[in-house]
N, C-alpha and C positions, 0 to 999 in steps of 0.2 A: 214667636220662639217659645212661648209658654207651652204650646201643645207638644212640641218636640221634646221638651224637658219631661213632660208627663209620660210619653211613650218609652223613655229610657228606663223608667222605674218599674215597668211591668215585668212580672216573672212568667214562667212557662204556663202555670195553671191559669193565670188571668188571661193570657193570650188564647189558650184553648177554650176557655169559657166564652170569650168574645166571639171567636170563630163559630162555636156551636150555636150561640144565640143568633148570629148572622145567618147561619145555615137554616135554622128554624124559620126565621122571618122571610128570607129571600130564596128558599130552596126551590120553589116552583118556577121562579124566574131565571135561575142559574143556567139551564140549558139554552134559553133564548139569548141570554147575555153572551154565553160562549159562542153560539152560532153567529151572532152579530159581530163579535170581536174577530172571529175567524174570517168572516166576509170582509171586514174592514182591513184586516192584514193582507188578504189576497188582493184587494183593490189597490192598496198602497204599493204592494210589490209590482203589480202590473203598471201602475203609473211610474214607478221608479225605473222599471225596465224600459219603458217608452222614452224617458228622458235620457237614459244611458245610450240607447240606440241613436237618438238625435245627436248627442254629443260625439259619439263615435263616428257617425256619418259626416258630421261637420269637420272633424279633424282629419279624415282621410282625404288625400288628394284626389281630385276628380280626374277621370280619364279624358284628357283633352288632346285633340290631334296636335302633332308637332307644328310649330310655326312654319309658314311658307318660306322656303329657301330657294332663291332663283338658281337655275342651272349654271354651272361654271362656264365661263367664256373660254373658247378655244384660243390659246395663245400661240400656237405654232405646231410643229410636227410632234407626233407622239414618239418619243425616243425612249426605248426601254433597254436597260442593260442588265445582263445576268452574268454570273460568274462562268457560265459555260461558254461564253463568247471568246474566252481567251484573254480578256482584258486583265492585265496585271495591276494589282493594287500597289501604289507607291507607298513605301513606309513613311510615316509621319516623322518629321524632324523633331528631335528632343528639344524641349524648351530650355532656355537658360535659367539657372537658378536665380532667384531674387537675392539681391545683396542686402 
């Protein structure tokens, strides 16, 4: 925690002086460091995208064929009724109110 306390007491000129000194010492290596950081970020994003695709694929329901359903058994004659046959509907009786 001592180092963090020292960093809080730096003013703008001291920070500029430290950055200029770092630029003089490591200036030739900075493009290489930037390239390697860029490559690392790209590889990280590719890996993260691969994991996202795996999670998405695992969460999606797989297309499975429907379960086998045996055909319906024939129970008798096929009787179909339509309103055009002239069959009159009987009105329903009103139910008695509950006491």
